[in-house]
N, C-alpha and C positions, 0 to 999 in steps of 0.2 A: 197133376201137381207139377210145378216148375221149380227146379233147383238152380239157383244162379249165385255166383259169388266170385271173389278173387282171392288168391292166396299166394304165399311165398314159401319156399322150402330150401333148405341147404342140403345138398346131396353130395356124398363122397363119390368121386369118380377117379378113374385112372387115366393119366395123360397118355395118349397114343404114341407120343414121341419118346418121352423119357421114362415112362412107366411108373412115375411117381404118383402117389395119391394126392388129390387136391379137393377143395370144396367148391362146388358150383352153386351159385345163388340162382334159383329158378322161380320165375313169376308165372302164374297160370290163371286162367279164367275158366270157370265152370258154367256151362249152359246146358242143362239136361231137362228133358221132359219125361216124367215118370207117371205110370199108372199104378197106384198102390193096390196090392193084393195081400191077404194075410200071409206073413212069413217071407215074402219076397216082392220084388217090384218088376214091372215090365218097363223097359226103356224104349223110347221112340228111336227107331232106326229108319232105314230107307224104305222099308216095306210096312211102316206103321209100328205099333208097339210089339216088341219082341221080348221073349222071356230072357231074363238075365239072372242066373242062379247065384251070382256073386254079390248082388245088391240086395241087402236084407232089411226088412222092417221088423223090429223087435216086438215082443208081446205088449210093450207099453206104447206101441205106435210111434216109435222113434226110428227114423231112417239112419242106417249106418253109412256114412259118407266115405269110409276108409278106402274101399275099392275104387269108387269114382275119383277120389282125389289122387290115388296112386296112378290111375290110367292117365289123368291129365298131366301129372308131373312127368311121367315117362314120355308123353308126347312132346314136351317142351325141353327135353334134354338134347344137348348137342350131338350130332351124328358123329363128329370127329372131336372128341374131348381133348382140349389142350390146356395145360396148367397156365400157360401164358402164350401170347401170339408169337413171341420170338423164342420159344423153347428150342434149344439146339438139338434136342434128342439125346440118345444114348451116346456117351463118350466112347470113342474108339478104344478098344482094348488092345494093348501092345503085349506081345508074347514075352518081352523082357522086363515087364513091370511098368 
């Protein structure tokens, strides 16, 4: 079985310069090949199909895409999150106020 699609997510991140929280808009694409088994699914890896205990198929034969989507979103997050490109960072603190 092949699972493919595109999605977007808004993720709350912390700016590495000013430490303020901001919202990052993330676009991702899913391309997965799965072999269904009762209760869980095997994902295709470099060595063929591998057991993935986090990808579940429910009793009504519905694949839970939550973990697959989470992994693809994390892969598309910035390595150095910035609230904006010209973020000045933390303001210097003066001992006299």
